[in-house]
N, C-alpha and C positions, 0 to 999 in steps of 0.2 A: 827251319831253327824248328824246335817243338815250344810250345807256347810251355812257360813253368808252373809248377801247380801252384794253390791258392796257397799252400802252406808256404811256400818257397816264395813268393810273392809279399807276403806276409813278413818274414823275416827279412825279407830285403830291407822291404820298407821301412824297420821299425829297427834299424841301423843305425840310422842318423841319429840317433837320441841315446844312443850307446855309450858314447863316450863324453867323458869330464867335460870336454870344453865345446859341449854343443849350442849351435847359434844362439843366441842373447836372445833377438827380437822374437822367435821361437819361444824360448823359454819363460819371456816374459808373456806370451800369449798363454802359455801352459798357468800358470798364476792367475791370469785373466778368469781362465776356467775352473781354477777355486776358489776362487775371490769369487763368480757370481755362484759358481755350485752351493758355496756357505749361506750364500745373503740367502736364496731359495732355501735350503734347507731351516735356516730360521724360521724365513716368512711361514712356512709348513708348518710349523710346530703346534700353532694354537688353532689350527683349523677345525670345525666341526667334525668333517668328513673325513679327518687327521686320525681323530680319537679312536675310533675304533680298531685302526690296523696298531696302534701303540698300546691299547688297553689290552691286545689279545699276544705283542709279542710281550708284553711285561710278562705276562703269565707261563706261558710257553719257555719263550727263551731265557728269563730270568737272568739273576745275576753269576757274575763268578764266584763273588762271597757274598754269602746272603745277612749279614750280620753287621753289624758298627755302622763304621764309615765308610766298609766297603763296599755295601751294598749299595753304593752311588758310582759301582763299577759292571756296567752292561756288559755280558758274554760279545763275544768278537762276532757271533751271528746274530744277534741284538741289535749289536750299533749297526751291521752292515744294511741291517734289512730296513729299520728304522729310519736312518739317512735316506736311502732310498726312495721312500716313501713318503717322509716331509719332503726331500727337495724338490720332488714332481707334484704336490698335491697342488699348486698354486695354478699349475701352469705357468712357468715364471721362466723357468730353468733354459738349457741353450739347447741350441735344435744344428742336427745336419743330419740325416737321413734318420731323424728318429728321435731320442734324449740320451745323449751320449754320458752327460755329467751325472745325472742322479746316480746310476746303479755303478760306474765305474768308479767313481771319486768314493759310491759309499764303501766299497769295497776295498781300494785302497785305502784309506781314514781306517780302517778297520783292523785292518791287516799291521798297518804303520804303528795303532796303537798299540796293538799285544807286540810287539818288536824292537818301538820304539826307532822308526826308520826317524833319517834326519829329514827337514824339507827338499833336498835335493835330490834325495832317492821317489819320495812323494813325487816333486814333477816329473822326473824321469818318466817313471807308471803311468801318470797322467799323459804325457802326449804319448806314448805306448799304445795307451787302451785305447784313446782315441782315436788314432793311424789305423790299430785293428778291428774297431767299428766301423772306419770307413772304407776299409779293405772287404772287408767279408758282407755290409750292407751296397755297397755300392755295385761290386761283384755280382751281385745277387736280385740285383733290382729286376723286377719282374718286366715283362714287354707291358707298351702302354694299355695293352686290350685286359692284359694278365690283372693288371696292378688295381684295373675299376672295380677288382673283385678281391683280391689278396694281397695283402702287405707283407713283406720277409723284411722288416727293419729291428724291430724288437729283438725278435728273436734270437737275434748276435750278440744282447747285450750282455749276458752271462760268462761268453766265449771272450767277448772283450775283456770286462772285467778282470777277470783271471786271467788273461795274458798279461794286462798294467798293473793286476798287484802281484804275479810271480816276478815281474821283472824289475819292479821296488825290489824286491828280496835278492835279485840279484845271478835268478836264475838263468839258465843259457837254453840252448835252442833243442836239446836235445830232452829235455823237459818240458817247454812248450809246446812240444808234438804230442807229450803227453797228455798233457794241461788237456788241450783239447779235445782227443778223444773222450776224458772225461767229462767237459765242459758240456758238450754238445746233447751230452743226456742229461742234463740240467736244465738247460731252455725248457723256453716258454711259448707260448704262444700267446703275447701278449694284449696283440693289437683283432680288434674286432670292427666291421664297420658297424654295426651296431649304435657304437658309443656317439656314430651323427646323431642319430633318432633321440629323444626326450622322455624323461630328463635324461642327461648323458647320467652316467654313473660315477657316484663319487671315486672307486676304485677302477680305473682308466688301461693303465700301463702295467700296476703292478711292477712296478722297477725295484722296490726294493725285495721284491723276491728273485729277483734278478742279482741282484749282488752277495744278495746272502746265499745263491745256486754258484758265486763264482767262489765265495769262501768255502763255501765246501767243498766243492772240485779241487781248488789249491793245496786244502787241506787231506785231501783222499789222497792224492798225486805223492805227498811228502810224506806220506803213511805209506806207501807204494801200489799204489791201486794202479790197474790199468785200464782204458774203457776201449773204444772203436778204433778202428786204424784208419789210416786215410779217409777220415769223419767229412773231409768238405770239398774232396775232389771227385770228379765221375759222373755216372748218369744214374746215382743212387747217392749222392753226395748232399752232404746236410741243405744245399741251395735247395735243392728238388725238396726234403721233407720242410723245407719253410715254407713253400707254395712256391714258389719264382717255378719259372716256364722256361728261365736263360742263366749261364754264369759266364761273364765276358769280362774276362782282367783288363779291357783296353777301359772299361768305365772307371778303374781308380787311379788312374796314372795322371794325375794332378803335379803340376809343381810346388804347389805348398803344400804342407802339412797340414793334416784337421784340425788342430788345435790352433791354425792361423785362419780357416774357412768355414768354422762353429758360428754361429749368427747368437748374440747374447740378444734378449729380450726387451725392447721398451718396457712391456708392459704385460701383465698377465691373464694373458690370452694366446688359444691357439697361433701357430706359427702362418695360419691364412688369414689371421686377423690383421697379421704386424703392418703389411702394405697399407692397409685400409685406414688403422688408424694411427700410422707415423704421419700420414697423408693428411690427416684431418688435426694432430696434434698441428701441424704448422699454416694450417691457413687461419685456426682460431683466432692466435693473436691479432691477426687481421680487422679482426668483429670490432666496435664500440664495446664500452662497458652497460650500455643500454640497450643494446642489439639485440635482439631476441631472435633466436634459430625459428622458421615456423615448420619449416618442412625439409626433411634430407633423401637426398635421391642417391642410394648406392649402385653404379651397374655396373658386370661383370659377366662373366661368362656363366654356364649352367651349372659349376660345381661352388659358385661362389651361394646358389641359394639357398643352402641348405644351413649356412652362417648367418639367415636371414629371419631366423625368428624369433617372435616378442615373447612369448609368454616364459616368462626364470621358473621351471616348475621344482628346479634341485638348486644347490649353490652352485652345481661344477657345470650350471648350463651358462654358466654367462662367459666363463670363455670361451665359449663358443658359439657366440651371441653379439653381433656387430651391430642389431639395434642398444642391446645392452653396454654394450660397452663402449661404444659410441656417446650414451645418452649420460655413462658415469663420468665420460672423459669433459663432458662439455658443462657438465655440474661440475666441474672443478675437483674431484675425487679420487683422493693419491692412489695413485696404483698399487699394489698391494694385498694386505689381506682383507681389507676393507673392499675392496671389490667383489670379495668370496663373501660378505657380510651383509649383501644389501638385498633387502625383501623386495617379490615382484610390485610389490602397491609403494614402496618406497618414491618421496618426489624426486630424487635421484633420479630416476629409472623413466622420468615425465616423458623423455625426448621418444623413449620408443614407441606412441604411438603415435610419433612423425615421422618415423621410416618407410620408407618404399625402395625397395628393389628393381631394379630396369635389366633385362636380359641381353648382353651385350658383348662383343668378343673385347670391347676394351673395356677396363678397368677407371673409372672414377666416380668423382663424388662432388655431389652437386645440393649447396644450401642457399634457401631461402629466407630473406632476411623480414624483419618489419619496417625495414626502411627502404623496402621494396628491392632492395639490391639481391644480385643472385651473385654468388661467390663457386667458380667452379675448379676443380684439381681434379690433374691427371694421378693415376697410382702406380708406381714403379714398380715393376715386377720383379722379382728376387730370382737369383739362379741356384736351385738346388742344390747345384753339389758347392754354392759357394756363398754363403750366407752373414759376411763377414759386413760387408760394407753397409746391407738394409741394418745391422742390429747396432747395437750400441759401440760406443768407441768406447778407449779405454775412462776416459774420464766421468763417462758416462756410470761402465760397470762401478767405477768409485762409487761418484755419489749413489747408487743405488745399494750399494752395500755399507755405505754411512746409516744411511736414509731409513734399512731394514734388520740390520743384523746386530742383535745386543751387545752392550760395551765392553764385556767380558770375554765373548767370541773375537769381537773386533780386535780387540788389544791380544790377543792370543796370537791369531792369524799375523798380523805386523810383527808382533818380534820371533816368529817361526819364518817368516820371510827375512829378515834381517839379519837372523845368524842362520844362515838356509843347511851348513853343515853337521849343526847338532842334532840332537831328536826333539820334536817339537814337541815336546810333554805339555804345554799351559795349553797348547791348542786341541788337543787330545782329550786334558781334561777337560776342556771346554765343552767341547761336541759330546763327550760320555755322560756327562751331567746332563745336559740339552735333554737327551735320551732317555736316560734314566729318569727325568722326572717328567717324561713326556706321560704315561701311562697312569700320574698323576691326577686327583681334581687340581691340586695346585697350578699345573700347567695350562687348565679352561677353565679357572675362578669360577 
């Protein structure tokens, strides 16, 4: 029996979301993806290293009408771009073989706002977009040797986001096949291993551009544009152009859909740090109020060592530094934008100097305290193909949302979810207003 094409596999996988009565548990996970993404979008809007994106986008993309009240209506591409940039700016957004939420939800919300789509349609698009991202990224995952020098994850974001937005609009298989051929030529190579070096660049993944490319691809196809034929398969398929050395559809076949396996972050840091941070957060309550930590020893494989640099040369370094994030957690600094604002010489980072790394095949944390105690804890290792258990549960996602999302957007999202069959007008207005203000001095104080 011949193996199906990537496109056939993709269409087969998204079929589960296309009926009006799709699984309620999966739908709730799609809702949580949206809730968490909007939280991260809200949290990213005020960051200093987000401001250049906001200022330049406002001058380039402009608004649909530039006078009066309508000046607070950013264009569709402006909305997609700045949503994707802001949602990923703090590195607090969800993850599963990359950062699917920021570009996918950015594109879908931008198209949804223009077309006044219902929440039901948005959620369908979200679930489909995540599934498309999973199928493409998993199938094209490089071998271990190749992955040491190349990643082919973020390159699929524009394709997946365009598929999600198209399904939200009610487009069928023939349209999707044409769309993929156009979207691949709008795709990026956003990943580079250089951003493990210091200082970490403020613009790492460029997920706003991935979302904007999805909007552009979708509108071009609606205008009659065609693109590459059979872009995903064969020896010169997109997987090869993305830098992979293999294409394996068997890797994509998981029982649970992608929205059910995505990981929602406890902390604004790279996922490689989440395992250690979660383990530390569970042992800190065991310490007495007057018990000071004298030394911190983190053990792990060699690939953990690059996250153990102590100096913070730029704000984005924090999300890739175990010494910095450990210190912030021990100092009880609330996870969120404050983690991005701390200076290298801040007292909240004093524990960096007490940090050491030990090479080991096993992951663990050892704390030595002023009471002479030694506190040891093992660090759970997550399955990269299913991060849900290590991430926030539903109550955690909701608490994060209530903590970091502005009241207007929070209320608008709640109303849209409660009346999911209607156009999510208030939500679109709240997101667009945030984006329209993002490039102004008012947004940054």
